[in-house]
Each structure stands twice: as C-alpha cells, then as structure tokens.
C-alpha positions as CSV (number, residue, x, y, z in Angstrom):
1,X,-23.3,55.1,-25.1
2,X,-26.2,57.3,-24.3
3,X,-28.0,60.3,-25.8
4,X,-26.7,63.5,-24.7
5,X,-28.1,65.9,-22.0
6,X,-29.9,68.2,-23.7
7,X,-33.1,68.5,-25.6
8,X,-33.8,67.0,-29.2
9,X,-34.2,68.4,-32.4
10,X,-36.3,67.5,-35.3
11,X,-34.8,66.6,-38.7
12,X,-36.0,65.0,-42.1
13,X,-35.3,61.3,-42.8
14,X,-36.7,59.4,-45.7
15,X,-40.3,61.5,-45.3
16,X,-40.5,61.0,-41.1
17,X,-39.3,63.2,-38.3
18,X,-36.7,61.5,-36.5
19,X,-35.1,62.3,-32.7
20,X,-31.7,63.4,-33.4
21,X,-29.4,64.8,-30.6
22,X,-28.0,68.6,-30.1
23,X,-25.6,69.7,-27.9
24,X,-26.2,72.9,-26.4
25,X,-24.8,72.2,-23.3
26,X,-28.0,73.4,-21.4
27,X,-29.3,72.1,-18.0
28,X,-33.3,73.1,-17.1
29,X,-34.3,73.3,-13.7
30,X,-34.8,70.6,-11.2
31,X,-37.9,68.9,-12.7
32,X,-41.3,69.3,-9.6
33,X,-41.9,66.1,-7.7
34,X,-43.5,63.0,-9.2
35,X,-47.2,62.1,-8.0
36,X,-47.5,59.2,-6.5
37,X,-50.4,56.5,-7.6
38,X,-52.3,56.1,-4.2
39,X,-54.0,53.1,-5.4
40,X,-50.3,51.3,-5.1
41,X,-48.8,50.1,-1.8
42,X,-45.0,51.4,-3.2
43,X,-46.4,54.8,-4.6
44,X,-45.8,53.8,-8.2
45,X,-47.4,52.4,-11.3
46,X,-49.3,49.3,-11.0
47,X,-48.4,46.5,-12.3
48,X,-50.3,45.2,-15.3
49,X,-50.8,41.8,-16.7
50,X,-48.7,42.6,-19.8
51,X,-45.3,43.3,-18.0
52,X,-41.9,42.4,-18.5
53,X,-40.8,39.7,-16.5
54,X,-39.3,40.9,-13.2
55,X,-35.5,39.9,-13.9
56,X,-34.2,42.7,-11.6
57,X,-35.4,42.2,-8.0
58,X,-32.6,44.4,-6.9
59,X,-31.1,47.0,-8.5
60,X,-28.8,45.8,-10.8
61,X,-25.0,46.4,-10.1
62,X,-22.1,46.0,-12.3
63,X,-19.7,47.9,-15.0
64,X,-20.5,50.0,-18.1
65,X,-17.4,50.9,-20.6
66,X,-19.2,54.3,-21.6
67,X,-18.5,57.0,-19.2
68,X,-14.8,56.3,-19.1
69,X,-13.8,54.9,-22.5
70,X,-16.6,55.8,-24.8
71,X,-16.0,54.4,-28.0
72,X,-12.3,53.5,-27.0
73,X,-13.3,50.0,-26.7
74,X,-12.1,46.6,-27.2
75,X,-12.1,42.9,-25.9
76,X,-9.2,43.3,-23.8
77,X,-10.3,46.4,-22.0
78,X,-13.5,44.8,-21.8
79,X,-11.9,41.6,-20.1
80,X,-9.3,43.8,-17.8
81,X,-11.9,45.5,-16.3
82,X,-14.1,42.2,-15.8
83,X,-10.6,40.7,-14.1
84,X,-10.4,43.9,-12.1
85,X,-13.8,43.5,-10.8
86,X,-12.8,39.7,-9.7
87,X,-9.6,40.4,-8.4
88,X,-11.0,43.3,-6.0
89,X,-13.8,41.1,-4.8
90,X,-16.5,43.6,-6.4
91,X,-18.3,41.1,-8.0
92,X,-18.5,39.2,-4.8
93,X,-20.1,41.9,-3.5
94,X,-22.5,41.9,-6.1
95,X,-20.9,44.0,-9.7
96,X,-21.6,40.9,-11.6
97,X,-22.6,42.7,-14.7
98,X,-20.3,43.9,-17.8
99,X,-21.7,45.7,-20.2
100,X,-20.4,46.9,-23.7
101,X,-22.1,50.1,-24.7
102,X,-22.2,51.5,-27.8
103,X,-19.4,51.1,-31.1
104,X,-19.0,47.7,-30.3
105,X,-20.4,46.4,-33.6
106,X,-19.0,47.2,-37.4
107,X,-21.2,49.9,-39.4
108,X,-22.8,47.6,-41.6
109,X,-24.7,44.6,-40.9
110,X,-24.0,41.1,-42.1
111,X,-25.1,39.3,-45.4
112,X,-28.3,38.1,-43.4
113,X,-29.0,41.1,-41.6
114,X,-27.1,40.5,-38.7
115,X,-25.3,42.5,-36.6
116,X,-21.4,41.6,-36.6
117,X,-19.1,42.9,-34.0
118,X,-16.1,44.9,-35.3
119,X,-13.5,42.4,-36.2
120,X,-10.7,44.9,-34.9
121,X,-12.1,45.5,-31.6
122,X,-13.4,42.4,-31.0
123,X,-12.1,39.9,-33.0
124,X,-13.2,36.5,-31.4
125,X,-16.7,38.0,-31.5
126,X,-19.3,38.6,-28.9
127,X,-20.6,35.1,-28.3
128,X,-16.7,34.8,-27.2
129,X,-16.7,37.8,-25.0
130,X,-19.7,36.5,-23.4
131,X,-18.5,32.8,-22.5
132,X,-15.2,34.7,-21.1
133,X,-17.4,36.7,-18.7
134,X,-19.6,33.9,-17.8
135,X,-16.5,31.7,-17.0
136,X,-15.5,34.4,-14.3
137,X,-18.9,34.2,-13.0
138,X,-20.2,37.5,-14.1
139,X,-23.1,38.4,-16.7
140,X,-22.5,39.5,-20.2
141,X,-24.6,42.9,-20.8
142,X,-24.8,44.5,-24.3
143,X,-26.0,47.6,-26.1
144,X,-28.3,48.6,-28.7
145,X,-30.6,51.1,-30.0
146,X,-34.5,51.0,-31.0
147,X,-33.8,53.5,-34.1
148,X,-32.6,53.4,-37.3
149,X,-29.0,53.7,-35.5
150,X,-27.3,54.1,-32.4
151,X,-26.1,57.3,-31.0
152,X,-22.7,57.0,-32.6
153,X,-24.6,55.8,-35.9
154,X,-23.9,51.9,-36.2
155,X,-26.7,50.1,-36.9
156,X,-29.8,50.2,-34.8
157,X,-32.4,47.6,-34.3
158,X,-35.7,48.8,-36.1
159,X,-37.0,46.6,-38.5
160,X,-34.8,43.9,-37.1
161,X,-35.9,43.4,-33.4
162,X,-36.4,40.0,-33.0
163,X,-33.3,39.1,-35.4
164,X,-31.3,41.1,-33.2
165,X,-32.8,39.9,-29.6
166,X,-32.6,36.0,-30.9
167,X,-28.8,37.0,-31.8
168,X,-28.1,38.3,-28.4
169,X,-29.9,35.3,-26.7
170,X,-27.5,33.1,-28.8
171,X,-24.3,35.0,-27.6
172,X,-26.0,34.5,-24.0
173,X,-26.5,38.2,-23.2
174,X,-27.9,38.8,-19.9
175,X,-28.8,42.6,-20.0
176,X,-29.5,44.8,-22.7
177,X,-29.3,48.6,-22.7
178,X,-31.6,50.0,-25.5
179,X,-30.9,53.4,-26.1
180,X,-33.3,56.0,-28.0
181,X,-31.3,58.0,-30.9
182,X,-32.6,58.4,-34.5
183,X,-36.2,57.0,-33.9
184,X,-38.6,57.7,-36.8
185,X,-42.0,59.3,-36.2
186,X,-44.4,58.2,-38.7
187,X,-46.6,60.8,-39.8
188,X,-50.1,61.2,-37.7
189,X,-48.0,59.4,-34.7
190,X,-46.5,61.5,-31.8
191,X,-43.2,60.9,-30.5
192,X,-44.3,59.4,-27.2
193,X,-46.0,56.9,-29.1
194,X,-43.0,56.2,-31.9
195,X,-41.2,55.6,-28.7
196,X,-43.8,53.3,-26.9
197,X,-44.3,51.6,-29.9
198,X,-40.5,51.2,-30.9
199,X,-39.8,50.0,-27.2
200,X,-42.7,47.8,-26.9
201,X,-41.8,45.6,-29.9
202,X,-38.1,45.4,-28.3
203,X,-39.6,44.2,-25.2
204,X,-42.0,41.7,-26.9
205,X,-39.0,40.5,-28.8
206,X,-36.6,39.7,-25.9
207,X,-39.3,37.9,-24.3
208,X,-39.8,35.9,-27.0
209,X,-36.4,34.4,-27.0
210,X,-37.2,32.8,-23.9
211,X,-33.9,33.9,-22.1
212,X,-34.1,36.3,-19.3
213,X,-32.7,39.6,-20.6
214,X,-32.9,42.2,-18.1
215,X,-34.0,45.0,-20.1
216,X,-32.6,48.9,-19.4
217,X,-34.8,51.3,-21.2
218,X,-33.7,54.8,-22.1
219,X,-36.8,56.1,-23.2
220,X,-38.1,58.7,-20.4
221,X,-34.5,60.3,-20.9
222,X,-35.8,61.7,-24.3
223,X,-38.8,63.2,-22.4
224,X,-37.3,64.5,-19.5
225,X,-37.4,68.4,-21.0
226,X,-41.4,67.6,-22.3
227,X,-43.0,68.6,-19.4
228,X,-43.5,66.4,-16.0
229,X,-47.0,65.2,-17.3
230,X,-45.4,63.5,-20.7
231,X,-41.8,62.6,-18.7
232,X,-44.1,60.6,-16.2
233,X,-46.2,58.9,-18.1
234,X,-42.9,57.7,-20.2
235,X,-41.4,56.5,-17.5
236,X,-45.0,54.6,-16.3
237,X,-45.1,52.5,-19.7
238,X,-41.5,52.1,-19.3
239,X,-41.9,50.3,-16.1
240,X,-44.1,48.0,-17.5
241,X,-41.6,47.4,-20.8
242,X,-38.5,46.9,-19.0
243,X,-36.6,46.2,-15.5
244,X,-34.9,49.7,-15.2
245,X,-35.3,52.9,-17.3
246,X,-32.7,55.9,-17.8
247,X,-34.8,58.8,-16.3
248,X,-33.0,61.9,-17.8
249,X,-29.4,63.6,-18.5
250,X,-26.5,61.3,-19.1
251,X,-23.7,61.6,-16.3
252,X,-20.5,63.5,-17.2
253,X,-17.5,61.6,-18.9
254,X,-13.9,61.0,-17.7
255,X,-12.7,63.8,-20.5
256,X,-14.8,66.4,-18.5
257,X,-13.8,68.5,-16.0
258,X,-14.0,67.8,-11.8
259,X,-16.5,70.3,-11.6
260,X,-18.6,69.7,-14.4
261,X,-18.6,66.1,-13.0
262,X,-19.6,67.0,-9.4
263,X,-22.3,69.6,-11.3
264,X,-23.8,66.5,-13.1
265,X,-23.6,64.0,-10.4
266,X,-25.8,67.0,-8.8
267,X,-28.2,67.6,-11.3
268,X,-29.1,63.7,-11.9
269,X,-29.1,63.6,-8.0
270,X,-31.8,66.2,-8.2
271,X,-34.0,64.8,-11.0
272,X,-33.8,61.1,-9.8
273,X,-34.6,62.4,-5.8
274,X,-38.2,63.5,-7.0
275,X,-39.0,60.3,-9.0
276,X,-39.5,58.1,-6.0
277,X,-43.1,58.0,-6.6
278,X,-42.7,56.2,-9.7
279,X,-40.5,53.4,-9.0
280,X,-41.5,50.3,-7.6
281,X,-39.8,47.1,-6.5
282,X,-38.3,45.4,-9.1
283,X,-38.9,48.4,-11.4
284,X,-35.7,50.8,-11.1
285,X,-35.3,54.4,-11.6
286,X,-31.7,54.7,-13.0
287,X,-29.8,58.0,-12.7
288,X,-26.7,56.6,-14.7
289,X,-23.3,55.4,-13.7
290,X,-21.0,55.8,-10.5
291,X,-17.9,57.8,-11.1
292,X,-15.8,56.6,-8.5
293,X,-12.4,55.9,-9.9
294,X,-9.6,58.3,-10.8
295,X,-11.8,61.1,-11.8
296,X,-10.5,64.4,-10.3
297,X,-13.5,63.9,-7.7
298,X,-12.9,64.6,-4.2
299,X,-13.3,61.5,-1.9
300,X,-16.1,62.9,-0.6
301,X,-17.8,63.6,-3.8
302,X,-17.5,59.7,-4.5
303,X,-18.9,58.8,-1.6
304,X,-21.6,61.2,-1.6
305,X,-22.6,60.0,-5.1
306,X,-22.5,56.2,-3.7
307,X,-24.6,57.0,-0.4
308,X,-27.2,59.1,-2.3
309,X,-27.3,56.4,-5.4
310,X,-28.0,53.6,-2.8
311,X,-30.4,55.6,-0.5
312,X,-32.1,55.9,-3.9
313,X,-32.5,52.4,-4.6
314,X,-30.6,53.2,-7.9
315,X,-28.7,50.6,-9.7
316,X,-24.9,50.7,-8.9
317,X,-22.9,50.7,-12.5
318,X,-19.6,51.5,-12.4
319,X,-18.1,53.3,-15.4
320,X,-13.9,53.7,-15.0
321,X,-11.0,51.8,-15.2
322,X,-11.6,49.3,-12.7
323,X,-7.9,47.8,-13.1
324,X,-6.3,51.5,-11.6
325,X,-9.2,51.9,-9.3
326,X,-7.5,54.2,-5.9
327,X,-7.7,52.6,-2.6
328,X,-10.2,55.3,-1.7
329,X,-12.4,54.4,-4.8
330,X,-12.2,50.9,-3.8
331,X,-13.5,51.7,-0.5
332,X,-16.3,53.6,-1.7
333,X,-17.6,51.2,-4.4
334,X,-17.2,48.0,-1.9
335,X,-18.7,49.6,1.2
336,X,-21.0,46.4,2.2
337,X,-23.3,48.2,4.4
338,X,-24.2,51.1,1.5
339,X,-24.5,48.1,-0.6
340,X,-26.5,46.3,1.4
341,X,-28.9,49.5,1.8
342,X,-29.0,49.7,-2.0
343,X,-29.9,45.8,-2.3
344,X,-32.4,46.1,0.3
345,X,-35.1,43.3,-0.3
346,X,-38.2,45.9,0.2
347,X,-36.9,47.8,-3.0
348,X,-38.3,50.9,-1.8
349,X,-36.6,54.3,-3.2
350,X,-35.9,56.6,-0.8
351,X,-38.1,59.9,-0.5
352,X,-36.8,63.6,-0.1
353,X,-38.5,64.4,3.3
354,X,-36.5,67.9,4.3
355,X,-35.2,70.2,1.5
356,X,-33.9,73.7,2.0
357,X,-30.9,75.8,0.3
358,X,-27.9,73.8,0.1
359,X,-29.4,71.0,2.3
360,X,-31.5,67.9,1.1
361,X,-32.5,65.1,3.6
362,X,-33.8,61.5,2.4
363,X,-35.3,58.7,4.3
364,X,-35.4,54.9,3.0
365,X,-37.8,52.4,4.8
366,X,-35.8,49.1,5.1
367,X,-37.1,45.4,5.4
368,X,-35.9,45.0,9.0
369,X,-37.8,48.1,10.2
370,X,-34.7,50.5,10.1
371,X,-34.6,53.6,8.0
372,X,-31.5,54.8,5.6
373,X,-31.3,58.6,6.8
374,X,-29.4,60.5,4.1
375,X,-28.3,64.5,4.9
376,X,-26.6,65.9,2.0
377,X,-25.0,69.2,2.1
378,X,-24.5,70.6,-1.4
379,X,-23.4,73.6,-0.7
380,X,-19.8,74.7,-0.8
381,X,-18.9,75.3,2.8
382,X,-19.0,72.8,5.8
383,X,-22.3,72.8,8.0
384,X,-24.0,71.1,10.9
385,X,-26.8,69.2,9.1
386,X,-29.8,67.9,11.5
387,X,-33.6,66.8,10.9
388,X,-36.0,64.6,13.4
389,X,-36.7,60.9,14.0
390,X,-40.4,61.9,13.0
391,X,-39.5,63.8,9.9
392,X,-37.6,60.7,9.1
393,X,-40.3,58.6,9.4
394,X,-39.1,56.6,12.5
395,X,-41.6,54.9,15.0
396,X,-41.9,56.8,18.5
397,X,-39.3,56.0,20.9
398,X,-37.4,57.6,23.4
399,X,-34.0,57.0,21.7
400,X,-32.8,56.2,18.1
401,X,-29.4,53.8,17.0
402,X,-27.7,55.7,14.4
403,X,-25.0,53.7,12.3
404,X,-22.9,56.2,10.1
405,X,-22.5,53.7,7.2
406,X,-19.0,55.6,6.2
407,X,-17.5,55.5,9.2
408,X,-18.4,52.7,10.8
409,X,-19.6,54.3,14.0
410,X,-22.7,53.8,16.0
411,X,-24.4,56.3,18.2
412,X,-27.8,57.3,20.2
413,X,-29.8,59.8,19.9
414,X,-33.1,61.5,21.0
415,X,-35.5,63.2,18.5
416,X,-32.9,65.1,16.7
417,X,-30.7,63.5,14.2
418,X,-27.7,65.7,13.9
419,X,-24.4,65.4,11.5
420,X,-21.8,68.2,12.6
421,X,-19.6,70.0,10.3
422,X,-20.7,68.0,7.1
423,X,-17.9,69.0,4.0
424,X,-18.8,70.5,1.0
425,X,-20.4,68.0,-1.3
426,X,-20.7,65.5,1.4
427,X,-23.4,63.1,2.7
428,X,-23.9,61.4,6.0
429,X,-25.8,58.4,5.8
430,X,-27.3,56.6,8.6
431,X,-28.8,53.5,9.3
432,X,-31.6,54.4,12.2
433,X,-33.9,52.5,14.1
434,X,-35.5,52.5,17.8
435,X,-33.3,51.2,20.7
C-alpha cells in the first residue's frame, strides 16, 4: 500500500504530531523543473561515502499487488501472479520481483515483538512464500512502514527497525518498500527531520543484516506539496538512503474509472518528468505502477504509460491480475525493445526537451550513442508531432535512423523528426541515431 495522493494533516498522538492521510482528492499544479547539480556528471545529487549499497543498477522490474488487489490479498493470489510472470515469459524479460504490499500481516505483533503474517491470508507464513518465489527464479519483495503503523493500520517498524530488518533477512526478502504513514514528529523537530531520521534508521538496519535488500523509500511522496525546494531536498537524501524513491502521488486503483486512471498516469508523468535532474544511475525516481491489464484503459493509453516510463528510466512494476492479461497488455509489457530503453546501462533519465499545449517531447541518451525520443500527445484529438534532431540532442548528421519501438518499423529522416497523426493519449517512441 502507499499513501494517498493528497496533502497530509497533523493530529495529536501521545504528545507528538503524527503525519496522517486525508482524502480530499485534489491534484496540485505540475511542479517546476528540478535544478540539476552541475558538479555531478548525471546532473543529480552527488554520491557520498554513506550511501546505501547500489543494489539496483537498472530500474527494478516486477509486480506488486496494491493497485489491483489492495488489501484483498493472500498467498494464492501472490503465487498465481508469480506463476503468470513465469508462464507468460515476462519474468525472463526482467519482471523478476514479486512484492506483497500492505495488509499482509496480523494486526498485532507476536510475543517477542515480532511481525506475524496474517494466518488466514498467508497460512504457510512469509518464509514459505519467499521460498516458493525463489524456486520460480523470482525475487521476494515485502512492504512495511517507518511509522507507528502502516497506512492500513497494521504494525509499523518504528521502534523495531533492526528486529524487522533481521526478520526480513531471515525470510530471504530481496526488496523492501517502506511507506511513511503515521510518522511522529518529536517536539522541536521538523517533519523533514523526523522522516530523515526514521528512514535513516531503516536504511542502516537493512544494511546491518548483511543481506542485499533493495530499498524503496517513500519519503519524497509525503513532501510533494511542501514546495519544490524542500521536496527536492528530501529526494536528495532519499537517494543516499535507498535505491529508489516514490516521488509523489499514488497511481490510480483498479476500482477507479478509466478516466481517473488516465488522469493519474498523465499527472504522475508530469511530475516525474521534471525530476530528471535529481536522478542518477542506480538511484531511480519512481512514478508508481504500470496499469497495463484489463483496466479499462485503451491500448494507446497503456502503451503510452509503458513508453513514457521507459524513457524516464522508471521502475517497471506491474500492478494488475497477470493471470488474466489480455494479448494487447502482454505485448505492451513484453516489448523487449522498450524494456531495453528502460534498462539501458547508461542509466540516465530522459529529459523534457520540448513542451507545448498537449505535447511533450523527451530525449534520453543511450549507451551506444543512440537517443530514445518520445513524442507524447496528451491531448484529446489526433495531431502530428514533430521535433528536430538537434533539439533531441542527436549528433550533427545528414540523416538519421528512426526505429519505432512499438511498430518495429525503421525509417530515415533529415533534421526533422515527425510522427504523423498521433492518436490522443498516445506516445511515439523512437530509437534514433545518425546513419
């Protein structure tokens, strides 16, 4: 589970202020572009000697139950989706981490203060679940919260960081998503100080286990509406404490309307596309889950999300019923050329190079010297989109090779890069290079 996509409100809790969720359902204006750090080659926050180990050299890929199932989760649902990853071939294409989100645990800790799996939902326990996933060649991800309770009001890790980290290591967990609901702010501290402290303790506890556990930090999402300066500052230290971070609003849920899902995808793209200056290779901005599946979205819309997430070097984490994937959704998730863009070893997030009403163009450098160029029509009518080779950052040449990564068609062009009659909510993604 994750926090709601709206501002938080404070409430009293044992003499402390606790950051809690409210549900006004409001969306703010798109944030201003992040300011790059010129001292770092990727334009992001420089690494320090205290950084968490680099355990995600390319953006993580896999499946998480939350957007589709929410708390309606159990052992068989997780294993069914894991089997579907293997059966469809998606696991071999990189979708290798299966993460159980909120509501997996009992409401109370055990007699030694330990976390306990809900015995009805997970009758064989979490160590068993991890073994089954590992036997399929998959990685095991789990959810917790750095506050007093998870967003679903299950036990949080505050006061138990090392105990919980050791338990996760014992269960052979490979990936931890740590949310930030219900974080107490001690008297005399700021909200940012409180979050930095608890996420720092979680990070050190994971490292102390000696197990390589990829760490997903949710702190920045709780500061999205606090002003860009503070928000970006939180992203900066999140990149030191973990491997990826949730930047802002949650993606829509399966129960939401198709229109709300598309609005959510467009909004998360808008904020994340402006954070490229705060990403660096091995440290990833995460705009949340892929909704490709039987979700009411059009084929163009689910393809758009996949293409935009890939050019932004975002984690590709599906949240749907993989056992019931439509052929179209399977094609989108399994497109190896688009996955290759996302997983490109250079590890640099694409930047917005052109923006006008209803149109965004992004360009991402790739290791072999090519560029991934995305032309996104966010409007409601078809239109011809264009940019130039120089705007996209391509080297000076007489002509360029354009590989459409959705259709598989290769064409050639001069300085002008054109996509004709792009349908509404569609993205054309080219792999471009000099001939």
